[in-house]
C-alpha positions as protocol buffer text, in pm:
chain_id: "A"
residue {
  index: 1
  type: UNK
  ca { x: -3564 y: -558 z: 405 }
}
residue {
  index: 2
  type: UNK
  ca { x: -3676 y: -471 z: 13 }
}
residue {
  index: 3
  type: UNK
  ca { x: -3426 y: -284 z: -186 }
}
residue {
  index: 4
  type: UNK
  ca { x: -3645 y: -10 z: -208 }
}
residue {
  index: 5
  type: UNK
  ca { x: -3687 y: -7 z: 116 }
}
residue {
  index: 6
  type: UNK
  ca { x: -3304 y: 5 z: 178 }
}
residue {
  index: 7
  type: UNK
  ca { x: -3299 y: 283 z: -58 }
}
residue {
  index: 8
  type: UNK
  ca { x: -3533 y: 503 z: 132 }
}
residue {
  index: 9
  type: UNK
  ca { x: -3328 y: 486 z: 476 }
}
residue {
  index: 10
  type: UNK
  ca { x: -2992 y: 511 z: 304 }
}
residue {
  index: 11
  type: UNK
  ca { x: -2995 y: 932 z: 368 }
}
residue {
  index: 12
  type: UNK
  ca { x: -3077 y: 836 z: 744 }
}
residue {
  index: 13
  type: UNK
  ca { x: -2806 y: 557 z: 797 }
}
residue {
  index: 14
  type: UNK
  ca { x: -2514 y: 778 z: 637 }
}
residue {
  index: 15
  type: UNK
  ca { x: -2634 y: 1053 z: 888 }
}
residue {
  index: 16
  type: UNK
  ca { x: -2524 y: 811 z: 1127 }
}
residue {
  index: 17
  type: UNK
  ca { x: -2203 y: 769 z: 995 }
}
residue {
  index: 18
  type: UNK
  ca { x: -2096 y: 1129 z: 979 }
}
residue {
  index: 19
  type: UNK
  ca { x: -1988 y: 1151 z: 1354 }
}
residue {
  index: 20
  type: UNK
  ca { x: -1746 y: 860 z: 1307 }
}
residue {
  index: 21
  type: UNK
  ca { x: -1648 y: 961 z: 997 }
}
residue {
  index: 22
  type: UNK
  ca { x: -1539 y: 1323 z: 1105 }
}
residue {
  index: 23
  type: UNK
  ca { x: -1382 y: 1219 z: 1455 }
}
residue {
  index: 24
  type: UNK
  ca { x: -1130 y: 942 z: 1256 }
}
residue {
  index: 25
  type: UNK
  ca { x: -1061 y: 1296 z: 1020 }
}
residue {
  index: 26
  type: UNK
  ca { x: -966 y: 1535 z: 1292 }
}
residue {
  index: 27
  type: UNK
  ca { x: -755 y: 1237 z: 1454 }
}
residue {
  index: 28
  type: UNK
  ca { x: -562 y: 1205 z: 1163 }
}
residue {
  index: 29
  type: UNK
  ca { x: -486 y: 1538 z: 1108 }
}
residue {
  index: 30
  type: UNK
  ca { x: -352 y: 1595 z: 1506 }
}
residue {
  index: 31
  type: UNK
  ca { x: -169 y: 1279 z: 1520 }
}
residue {
  index: 32
  type: UNK
  ca { x: -92 y: 1140 z: 1139 }
}
residue {
  index: 33
  type: UNK
  ca { x: 237 y: 1016 z: 1204 }
}
residue {
  index: 34
  type: UNK
  ca { x: 190 y: 820 z: 1514 }
}
residue {
  index: 35
  type: UNK
  ca { x: -142 y: 688 z: 1393 }
}
residue {
  index: 36
  type: UNK
  ca { x: 1 y: 377 z: 1132 }
}
residue {
  index: 37
  type: UNK
  ca { x: 180 y: 278 z: 1423 }
}
residue {
  index: 38
  type: UNK
  ca { x: -147 y: 240 z: 1643 }
}
residue {
  index: 39
  type: UNK
  ca { x: -305 y: 73 z: 1372 }
}
residue {
  index: 40
  type: UNK
  ca { x: -6 y: -198 z: 1339 }
}
residue {
  index: 41
  type: UNK
  ca { x: 36 y: -216 z: 1677 }
}
residue {
  index: 42
  type: UNK
  ca { x: -317 y: -403 z: 1767 }
}
residue {
  index: 43
  type: UNK
  ca { x: -282 y: -625 z: 1465 }
}
residue {
  index: 44
  type: UNK
  ca { x: -276 y: -998 z: 1506 }
}
residue {
  index: 45
  type: UNK
  ca { x: -400 y: -1177 z: 1204 }
}
residue {
  index: 46
  type: UNK
  ca { x: -362 y: -1081 z: 813 }
}
residue {
  index: 47
  type: UNK
  ca { x: -485 y: -1220 z: 513 }
}
residue {
  index: 48
  type: UNK
  ca { x: -852 y: -1267 z: 438 }
}
residue {
  index: 49
  type: UNK
  ca { x: -973 y: -1356 z: 744 }
}
residue {
  index: 50
  type: UNK
  ca { x: -764 y: -1090 z: 930 }
}
residue {
  index: 51
  type: UNK
  ca { x: -778 y: -766 z: 1062 }
}
residue {
  index: 52
  type: UNK
  ca { x: -594 y: -568 z: 798 }
}
residue {
  index: 53
  type: UNK
  ca { x: -888 y: -407 z: 557 }
}
residue {
  index: 54
  type: UNK
  ca { x: -696 y: -381 z: 246 }
}
residue {
  index: 55
  type: UNK
  ca { x: -479 y: -698 z: 255 }
}
residue {
  index: 56
  type: UNK
  ca { x: -697 y: -984 z: 144 }
}
residue {
  index: 57
  type: UNK
  ca { x: -440 y: -1207 z: -6 }
}
residue {
  index: 58
  type: UNK
  ca { x: -619 y: -1277 z: -299 }
}
residue {
  index: 59
  type: UNK
  ca { x: -435 y: -1471 z: -502 }
}
residue {
  index: 60
  type: UNK
  ca { x: -597 y: -1327 z: -866 }
}
residue {
  index: 61
  type: UNK
  ca { x: -456 y: -978 z: -747 }
}
residue {
  index: 62
  type: UNK
  ca { x: -135 y: -1093 z: -661 }
}
residue {
  index: 63
  type: UNK
  ca { x: -41 y: -1299 z: -961 }
}
residue {
  index: 64
  type: UNK
  ca { x: -176 y: -980 z: -1211 }
}
residue {
  index: 65
  type: UNK
  ca { x: 6 y: -724 z: -1036 }
}
residue {
  index: 66
  type: UNK
  ca { x: 322 y: -957 z: -1062 }
}
residue {
  index: 67
  type: UNK
  ca { x: 266 y: -997 z: -1394 }
}
residue {
  index: 68
  type: UNK
  ca { x: 247 y: -647 z: -1450 }
}
residue {
  index: 69
  type: UNK
  ca { x: 547 y: -573 z: -1267 }
}
residue {
  index: 70
  type: UNK
  ca { x: 731 y: -827 z: -1470 }
}
residue {
  index: 71
  type: UNK
  ca { x: 640 y: -673 z: -1777 }
}
residue {
  index: 72
  type: UNK
  ca { x: 681 y: -341 z: -1701 }
}
residue {
  index: 73
  type: UNK
  ca { x: 1008 y: -335 z: -1488 }
}
residue {
  index: 74
  type: UNK
  ca { x: 1396 y: -390 z: -1531 }
}
residue {
  index: 75
  type: UNK
  ca { x: 1438 y: -707 z: -1361 }
}
residue {
  index: 76
  type: UNK
  ca { x: 1813 y: -676 z: -1290 }
}
residue {
  index: 77
  type: UNK
  ca { x: 1736 y: -366 z: -1044 }
}
residue {
  index: 78
  type: UNK
  ca { x: 1584 y: -417 z: -716 }
}
residue {
  index: 79
  type: UNK
  ca { x: 1247 y: -353 z: -670 }
}
residue {
  index: 80
  type: UNK
  ca { x: 1104 y: -80 z: -349 }
}
residue {
  index: 81
  type: UNK
  ca { x: 784 y: -147 z: -239 }
}
residue {
  index: 82
  type: UNK
  ca { x: 664 y: 210 z: -82 }
}
residue {
  index: 83
  type: UNK
  ca { x: 446 y: 136 z: 175 }
}
residue {
  index: 84
  type: UNK
  ca { x: 502 y: -206 z: 217 }
}
residue {
  index: 85
  type: UNK
  ca { x: 280 y: -237 z: 525 }
}
residue {
  index: 86
  type: UNK
  ca { x: 297 y: -616 z: 625 }
}
residue {
  index: 87
  type: UNK
  ca { x: 521 y: -705 z: 354 }
}
residue {
  index: 88
  type: UNK
  ca { x: 292 y: -947 z: 157 }
}
residue {
  index: 89
  type: UNK
  ca { x: 369 y: -791 z: -172 }
}
residue {
  index: 90
  type: UNK
  ca { x: 760 y: -737 z: -94 }
}
residue {
  index: 91
  type: UNK
  ca { x: 780 y: -1139 z: -113 }
}
residue {
  index: 92
  type: UNK
  ca { x: 556 y: -1146 z: -391 }
}
residue {
  index: 93
  type: UNK
  ca { x: 792 y: -929 z: -621 }
}
residue {
  index: 94
  type: UNK
  ca { x: 1125 y: -1054 z: -424 }
}
residue {
  index: 95
  type: UNK
  ca { x: 1193 y: -1364 z: -653 }
}
residue {
  index: 96
  type: UNK
  ca { x: 1121 y: -1146 z: -970 }
}
residue {
  index: 97
  type: UNK
  ca { x: 1405 y: -898 z: -898 }
}
residue {
  index: 98
  type: UNK
  ca { x: 1773 y: -915 z: -770 }
}
residue {
  index: 99
  type: UNK
  ca { x: 1636 y: -752 z: -450 }
}
residue {
  index: 100
  type: UNK
  ca { x: 1303 y: -635 z: -297 }
}
residue {
  index: 101
  type: UNK
  ca { x: 1300 y: -405 z: -32 }
}
residue {
  index: 102
  type: UNK
  ca { x: 979 y: -305 z: 194 }
}
residue {
  index: 103
  type: UNK
  ca { x: 989 y: 23 z: 343 }
}
residue {
  index: 104
  type: UNK
  ca { x: 711 y: 187 z: 568 }
}
residue {
  index: 105
  type: UNK
  ca { x: 666 y: 459 z: 786 }
}
residue {
  index: 106
  type: UNK
  ca { x: 528 y: 240 z: 1060 }
}
residue {
  index: 107
  type: UNK
  ca { x: 774 y: 68 z: 1264 }
}
residue {
  index: 108
  type: UNK
  ca { x: 520 y: -151 z: 1375 }
}
residue {
  index: 109
  type: UNK
  ca { x: 445 y: -227 z: 999 }
}
residue {
  index: 110
  type: UNK
  ca { x: 803 y: -334 z: 937 }
}
residue {
  index: 111
  type: UNK
  ca { x: 781 y: -549 z: 1274 }
}
residue {
  index: 112
  type: UNK
  ca { x: 496 y: -769 z: 1161 }
}
residue {
  index: 113
  type: UNK
  ca { x: 694 y: -786 z: 788 }
}
residue {
  index: 114
  type: UNK
  ca { x: 988 y: -922 z: 916 }
}
residue {
  index: 115
  type: UNK
  ca { x: 768 y: -1133 z: 1141 }
}
residue {
  index: 116
  type: UNK
  ca { x: 566 y: -1280 z: 798 }
}
residue {
  index: 117
  type: UNK
  ca { x: 878 y: -1326 z: 599 }
}
residue {
  index: 118
  type: UNK
  ca { x: 1059 y: -1535 z: 880 }
}
residue {
  index: 119
  type: UNK
  ca { x: 768 y: -1782 z: 872 }
}
residue {
  index: 120
  type: UNK
  ca { x: 693 y: -1789 z: 516 }
}
residue {
  index: 121
  type: UNK
  ca { x: 1071 y: -1884 z: 483 }
}
residue {
  index: 122
  type: UNK
  ca { x: 1078 y: -2098 z: 744 }
}
residue {
  index: 123
  type: UNK
  ca { x: 1001 y: -2434 z: 559 }
}
residue {
  index: 124
  type: UNK
  ca { x: 1284 y: -2311 z: 283 }
}
residue {
  index: 125
  type: UNK
  ca { x: 1512 y: -2279 z: 579 }
}
residue {
  index: 126
  type: UNK
  ca { x: 1501 y: -2620 z: 722 }
}
residue {
  index: 127
  type: UNK
  ca { x: 1625 y: -2773 z: 444 }
}
residue {
  index: 128
  type: UNK
  ca { x: 1913 y: -2536 z: 417 }
}
residue {
  index: 129
  type: UNK
  ca { x: 2291 y: -2666 z: 514 }
}
residue {
  index: 130
  type: UNK
  ca { x: 2404 y: -2570 z: 850 }
}
residue {
  index: 131
  type: UNK
  ca { x: 2532 y: -2210 z: 899 }
}
residue {
  index: 132
  type: UNK
  ca { x: 2322 y: -2122 z: 609 }
}
residue {
  index: 133
  type: UNK
  ca { x: 1997 y: -2065 z: 819 }
}
residue {
  index: 134
  type: UNK
  ca { x: 1899 y: -1840 z: 1101 }
}
residue {
  index: 135
  type: UNK
  ca { x: 2079 y: -1475 z: 1180 }
}
residue {
  index: 136
  type: UNK
  ca { x: 2286 y: -1316 z: 1485 }
}
residue {
  index: 137
  type: UNK
  ca { x: 2121 y: -1202 z: 1753 }
}
residue {
  index: 138
  type: UNK
  ca { x: 1944 y: -854 z: 1644 }
}
residue {
  index: 139
  type: UNK
  ca { x: 1984 y: -938 z: 1301 }
}
residue {
  index: 140
  type: UNK
  ca { x: 1675 y: -1060 z: 1049 }
}
residue {
  index: 141
  type: UNK
  ca { x: 1696 y: -1415 z: 928 }
}
residue {
  index: 142
  type: UNK
  ca { x: 1499 y: -1302 z: 611 }
}
residue {
  index: 143
  type: UNK
  ca { x: 1773 y: -1336 z: 295 }
}
residue {
  index: 144
  type: UNK
  ca { x: 1949 y: -1060 z: 223 }
}
residue {
  index: 145
  type: UNK
  ca { x: 1679 y: -1068 z: -116 }
}
residue {
  index: 146
  type: UNK
  ca { x: 1412 y: -971 z: 89 }
}
residue {
  index: 147
  type: UNK
  ca { x: 1438 y: -658 z: 338 }
}
residue {
  index: 148
  type: UNK
  ca { x: 1247 y: -387 z: 569 }
}
residue {
  index: 149
  type: UNK
  ca { x: 1297 y: -87 z: 719 }
}
residue {
  index: 150
  type: UNK
  ca { x: 1107 y: 201 z: 847 }
}
residue {
  index: 151
  type: UNK
  ca { x: 1127 y: 494 z: 586 }
}
residue {
  index: 152
  type: UNK
  ca { x: 864 y: 784 z: 531 }
}
residue {
  index: 153
  type: UNK
  ca { x: 925 y: 844 z: 158 }
}
residue {
  index: 154
  type: UNK
  ca { x: 678 y: 1158 z: 174 }
}
residue {
  index: 155
  type: UNK
  ca { x: 1026 y: 1348 z: 344 }
}
residue {
  index: 156
  type: UNK
  ca { x: 1215 y: 1561 z: 139 }
}
residue {
  index: 157
  type: UNK
  ca { x: 1487 y: 1372 z: 12 }
}
residue {
  index: 158
  type: UNK
  ca { x: 1405 y: 995 z: 99 }
}
residue {
  index: 159
  type: UNK
  ca { x: 1445 y: 857 z: -233 }
}
residue {
  index: 160
  type: UNK
  ca { x: 1768 y: 998 z: -277 }
}
residue {
  index: 161
  type: UNK
  ca { x: 1903 y: 823 z: 38 }
}
residue {
  index: 162
  type: UNK
  ca { x: 1754 y: 530 z: -24 }
}
residue {
  index: 163
  type: UNK
  ca { x: 1889 y: 554 z: -357 }
}
residue {
  index: 164
  type: UNK
  ca { x: 2267 y: 561 z: -217 }
}
residue {
  index: 165
  type: UNK
  ca { x: 2182 y: 295 z: -5 }
}
residue {
  index: 166
  type: UNK
  ca { x: 2058 y: 4 z: -260 }
}
residue {
  index: 167
  type: UNK
  ca { x: 2119 y: 174 z: -633 }
}
residue {
  index: 168
  type: UNK
  ca { x: 1877 y: 268 z: -900 }
}
residue {
  index: 169
  type: UNK
  ca { x: 1523 y: 45 z: -815 }
}
residue {
  index: 170
  type: UNK
  ca { x: 1203 y: -20 z: -964 }
}
residue {
  index: 171
  type: UNK
  ca { x: 903 y: 142 z: -716 }
}
residue {
  index: 172
  type: UNK
  ca { x: 609 y: -40 z: -603 }
}
residue {
  index: 173
  type: UNK
  ca { x: 293 y: 199 z: -471 }
}
residue {
  index: 174
  type: UNK
  ca { x: -27 y: -18 z: -320 }
}
residue {
  index: 175
  type: UNK
  ca { x: -263 y: 187 z: -172 }
}
residue {
  index: 176
  type: UNK
  ca { x: -34 y: 496 z: -35 }
}
residue {
  index: 177
  type: UNK
  ca { x: -127 y: 818 z: -267 }
}
residue {
  index: 178
  type: UNK
  ca { x: -470 y: 813 z: -208 }
}
residue {
  index: 179
  type: UNK
  ca { x: -453 y: 823 z: 204 }
}
residue {
  index: 180
  type: UNK
  ca { x: -221 y: 1138 z: 147 }
}
residue {
  index: 181
  type: UNK
  ca { x: -263 y: 1499 z: 103 }
}
residue {
  index: 182
  type: UNK
  ca { x: -189 y: 1711 z: -181 }
}
residue {
  index: 183
  type: UNK
  ca { x: 172 y: 1799 z: -38 }
}
residue {
  index: 184
  type: UNK
  ca { x: 249 y: 1447 z: 44 }
}
residue {
  index: 185
  type: UNK
  ca { x: 176 y: 1348 z: -296 }
}
residue {
  index: 186
  type: UNK
  ca { x: 418 y: 1573 z: -442 }
}
residue {
  index: 187
  type: UNK
  ca { x: 707 y: 1470 z: -214 }
}
residue {
  index: 188
  type: UNK
  ca { x: 660 y: 1111 z: -257 }
}
residue {
  index: 189
  type: UNK
  ca { x: 655 y: 1171 z: -657 }
}
residue {
  index: 190
  type: UNK
  ca { x: 947 y: 1342 z: -623 }
}
residue {
  index: 191
  type: UNK
  ca { x: 1142 y: 1058 z: -408 }
}
residue {
  index: 192
  type: UNK
  ca { x: 1031 y: 805 z: -658 }
}
residue {
  index: 193
  type: UNK
  ca { x: 1194 y: 983 z: -937 }
}
residue {
  index: 194
  type: UNK
  ca { x: 1497 y: 987 z: -755 }
}
residue {
  index: 195
  type: UNK
  ca { x: 1505 y: 624 z: -659 }
}
residue {
  index: 196
  type: UNK
  ca { x: 1412 y: 531 z: -972 }
}
residue {
  index: 197
  type: UNK
  ca { x: 1686 y: 694 z: -1214 }
}
residue {
  index: 198
  type: UNK
  ca { x: 1686 y: 622 z: -1570 }
}
residue {
  index: 199
  type: UNK
  ca { x: 1631 y: 301 z: -1575 }
}
residue {
  index: 200
  type: UNK
  ca { x: 1371 y: 169 z: -1331 }
}
residue {
  index: 201
  type: UNK
  ca { x: 995 y: 217 z: -1348 }
}
residue {
  index: 202
  type: UNK
  ca { x: 714 y: 291 z: -1100 }
}
residue {
  index: 203
  type: UNK
  ca { x: 433 y: 75 z: -1078 }
}
residue {
  index: 204
  type: UNK
  ca { x: 106 y: 198 z: -886 }
}
residue {
  index: 205
  type: UNK
  ca { x: -235 y: 97 z: -800 }
}
residue {
  index: 206
  type: UNK
  ca { x: -444 y: 336 z: -620 }
}
residue {
  index: 207
  type: UNK
  ca { x: -789 y: 352 z: -451 }
}
residue {
  index: 208
  type: UNK
  ca { x: -1073 y: 509 z: -717 }
}
residue {
  index: 209
  type: UNK
  ca { x: -1362 y: 499 z: -557 }
}
residue {
  index: 210
  type: UNK
  ca { x: -1611 y: 706 z: -770 }
}
residue {
  index: 211
  type: UNK
  ca { x: -1901 y: 805 z: -461 }
}
residue {
  index: 212
  type: UNK
  ca { x: -1843 y: 1019 z: -151 }
}
residue {
  index: 213
  type: UNK
  ca { x: -1671 y: 924 z: 135 }
}
residue {
  index: 214
  type: UNK
  ca { x: -2004 y: 789 z: 297 }
}
residue {
  index: 215
  type: UNK
  ca { x: -2070 y: 539 z: 3 }
}
residue {
  index: 216
  type: UNK
  ca { x: -1710 y: 409 z: 15 }
}
residue {
  index: 217
  type: UNK
  ca { x: -1795 y: 315 z: 429 }
}
residue {
  index: 218
  type: UNK
  ca { x: -2122 y: 161 z: 266 }
}
residue {
  index: 219
  type: UNK
  ca { x: -1947 y: -43 z: 3 }
}
residue {
  index: 220
  type: UNK
  ca { x: -1701 y: -177 z: 263 }
}
residue {
  index: 221
  type: UNK
  ca { x: -1992 y: -269 z: 513 }
}
residue {
  index: 222
  type: UNK
  ca { x: -2106 y: -13 z: 735 }
}
residue {
  index: 223
  type: UNK
  ca { x: -2460 y: 18 z: 814 }
}
residue {
  index: 224
  type: UNK
  ca { x: -2558 y: 347 z: 1018 }
}
residue {
  index: 225
  type: UNK
  ca { x: -2372 y: 302 z: 1348 }
}
residue {
  index: 226
  type: UNK
  ca { x: -2269 y: -75 z: 1285 }
}
residue {
  index: 227
  type: UNK
  ca { x: -1915 y: -98 z: 1141 }
}
residue {
  index: 228
  type: UNK
  ca { x: -1744 y: -454 z: 1050 }
}
residue {
  index: 229
  type: UNK
  ca { x: -1408 y: -503 z: 1220 }
}
residue {
  index: 230
  type: UNK
  ca { x: -1161 y: -444 z: 955 }
}
residue {
  index: 231
  type: UNK
  ca { x: -1320 y: -132 z: 891 }
}
residue {
  index: 232
  type: UNK
  ca { x: -1388 y: 11 z: 1244 }
}
residue {
  index: 233
  type: UNK
  ca { x: -984 y: -69 z: 1321 }
}
residue {
  index: 234
  type: UNK
  ca { x: -866 y: 215 z: 1052 }
}
residue {
  index: 235
  type: UNK
  ca { x: -1135 y: 487 z: 1200 }
}
residue {
  index: 236
  type: UNK
  ca { x: -1050 y: 414 z: 1555 }
}
residue {
  index: 237
  type: UNK
  ca { x: -639 y: 400 z: 1485 }
}
residue {
  index: 238
  type: UNK
  ca { x: -703 y: 780 z: 1318 }
}
residue {
  index: 239
  type: UNK
  ca { x: -596 y: 716 z: 995 }
}
residue {
  index: 240
  type: UNK
  ca { x: -616 y: 955 z: 720 }
}
residue {
  index: 241
  type: UNK
  ca { x: -963 y: 908 z: 498 }
}
residue {
  index: 242
  type: UNK
  ca { x: -888 y: 815 z: 198 }
}
residue {
  index: 243
  type: UNK
  ca { x: -995 y: 982 z: -165 }
}
residue {
  index: 244
  type: UNK
  ca { x: -953 y: 931 z: -502 }
}
residue {
  index: 245
  type: UNK
  ca { x: -668 y: 848 z: -688 }
}
residue {
  index: 246
  type: UNK
  ca { x: -738 y: 825 z: -1095 }
}
residue {
  index: 247
  type: UNK
  ca { x: -632 y: 908 z: -1437 }
}
residue {
  index: 248
  type: UNK
  ca { x: -685 y: 1321 z: -1305 }
}
residue {
  index: 249
  type: UNK
  ca { x: -453 y: 1271 z: -1005 }
}
residue {
  index: 250
  type: UNK
  ca { x: -206 y: 1097 z: -1222 }
}
residue {
  index: 251
  type: UNK
  ca { x: -190 y: 1410 z: -1426 }
}
residue {
  index: 252
  type: UNK
  ca { x: -136 y: 1579 z: -1182 }
}
residue {
  index: 253
  type: UNK
  ca { x: 132 y: 1455 z: -957 }
}
residue {
  index: 254
  type: UNK
  ca { x: 311 y: 1286 z: -1271 }
}
residue {
  index: 255
  type: UNK
  ca { x: 283 y: 1516 z: -1557 }
}
residue {
  index: 256
  type: UNK
  ca { x: 395 y: 1399 z: -1885 }
}
residue {
  index: 257
  type: UNK
  ca { x: 604 y: 1679 z: -1940 }
}
residue {
  index: 258
  type: UNK
  ca { x: 809 y: 1544 z: -1624 }
}
residue {
  index: 259
  type: UNK
  ca { x: 722 y: 1163 z: -1689 }
}
residue {
  index: 260
  type: UNK
  ca { x: 646 y: 884 z: -1948 }
}
residue {
  index: 261
  type: UNK
  ca { x: 306 y: 722 z: -1889 }
}
residue {
  index: 262
  type: UNK
  ca { x: 380 y: 413 z: -2064 }
}
residue {
  index: 263
  type: UNK
  ca { x: 39 y: 233 z: -1919 }
}
residue {
  index: 264
  type: UNK
  ca { x: -293 y: 264 z: -1718 }
}
residue {
  index: 265
  type: UNK
  ca { x: -640 y: 147 z: -1658 }
}
residue {
  index: 266
  type: UNK
  ca { x: -896 y: 28 z: -1456 }
}
residue {
  index: 267
  type: UNK
  ca { x: -815 y: -228 z: -1154 }
}
residue {
  index: 268
  type: UNK
  ca { x: -968 y: -388 z: -819 }
}
residue {
  index: 269
  type: UNK
  ca { x: -837 y: -392 z: -498 }
}
residue {
  index: 270
  type: UNK
  ca { x: -934 y: -725 z: -292 }
}
residue {
  index: 271
  type: UNK
  ca { x: -993 y: -624 z: 96 }
}
residue {
  index: 272
  type: UNK
  ca { x: -1036 y: -902 z: 370 }
}
residue {
  index: 273
  type: UNK
  ca { x: -1360 y: -1035 z: 439 }
}
residue {
  index: 274
  type: UNK
  ca { x: -1549 y: -744 z: 609 }
}
residue {
  index: 275
  type: UNK
  ca { x: -1739 y: -1026 z: 811 }
}
residue {
  index: 276
  type: UNK
  ca { x: -1728 y: -1382 z: 929 }
}
residue {
  index: 277
  type: UNK
  ca { x: -1787 y: -1585 z: 645 }
}
residue {
  index: 278
  type: UNK
  ca { x: -1750 y: -1336 z: 336 }
}
residue {
  index: 279
  type: UNK
  ca { x: -1535 y: -1297 z: 78 }
}
residue {
  index: 280
  type: UNK
  ca { x: -1311 y: -1004 z: -49 }
}
residue {
  index: 281
  type: UNK
  ca { x: -1475 y: -681 z: -127 }
}
residue {
  index: 282
  type: UNK
  ca { x: -1368 y: -568 z: -464 }
}
residue {
  index: 283
  type: UNK
  ca { x: -1273 y: -217 z: -434 }
}
residue {
  index: 284
  type: UNK
  ca { x: -1244 y: 26 z: -772 }
}
residue {
  index: 285
  type: UNK
  ca { x: -871 y: 114 z: -823 }
}
residue {
  index: 286
  type: UNK
  ca { x: -669 y: 271 z: -1102 }
}
residue {
  index: 287
  type: UNK
  ca { x: -307 y: 175 z: -1165 }
}
residue {
  index: 288
  type: UNK
  ca { x: -39 y: 318 z: -1390 }
}
residue {
  index: 289
  type: UNK
  ca { x: 343 y: 227 z: -1485 }
}
residue {
  index: 290
  type: UNK
  ca { x: 532 y: 539 z: -1546 }
}
residue {
  index: 291
  type: UNK
  ca { x: 884 y: 608 z: -1607 }
}
residue {
  index: 292
  type: UNK
  ca { x: 1040 y: 951 z: -1517 }
}
residue {
  index: 293
  type: UNK
  ca { x: 1165 y: 1211 z: -1826 }
}
residue {
  index: 294
  type: UNK
  ca { x: 1528 y: 1276 z: -1778 }
}
residue {
  index: 295
  type: UNK
  ca { x: 1552 y: 1671 z: -1681 }
}
residue {
  index: 296
  type: UNK
  ca { x: 1782 y: 1856 z: -1920 }
}
residue {
  index: 297
  type: UNK
  ca { x: 2066 y: 2020 z: -1738 }
}
residue {
  index: 298
  type: UNK
  ca { x: 2131 y: 2385 z: -1778 }
}
residue {
  index: 299
  type: UNK
  ca { x: 2458 y: 2501 z: -2001 }
}
């Protein structure tokens, strides 16, 4: 099909996307809590050729992220990966900080993260001395510096509770704020503030697609009623529809009166292959590094 013919048919193709988008949005509103467990429960493979849309396993993106984190964050603190999913970035950040803790609202996601971490560390354990590898029944066999737990950081007080356990920490968030509504974003920002304290920093990387929701689906390979498998899985699970999170949203939820804006700019998130034989789709994104300004105490 010529470019001109495709352009002429786009409005009709977009109209075919609307019913599925509306159903997914309605399901997310009705069952927000269970959607993420439902999604992760069916995942069998991650990485470039896997089923998780946002998990492209890009060495380029991972290297850029780790480099920025090392430059912006205090290495003598732990790092908390909020919305860790299968734990890919928790594991990538772990060598550079005193510990890495992945947290996710989904118990199914945390189970994936623990399995993938055990598999990634298995070659290291085979060379360990007797008694240094393995774990007691019911305990994770991952080393203490990498751990995972179920936690909804949009709940009031979640950050303070986690800080009581792990101490002041750096925070990394990739692709979470753009799935939340305004109230949830505000609570997540407060949880991050409580966790980072005076020494920690927050690094966030979020989708910042400039077009409409329908145009975003097309970027990810949707054509009329034909959806790539990784995208269809998100819609069928009823995951919250993504929205834009860029400089304007940063200013709204992290006002400079309360937060020091250290660094920000454009970035890219690398998706899984949308169809067999394809490479990652590069999704326009926004990154920022912020630190909490200390609040004045009343006399």
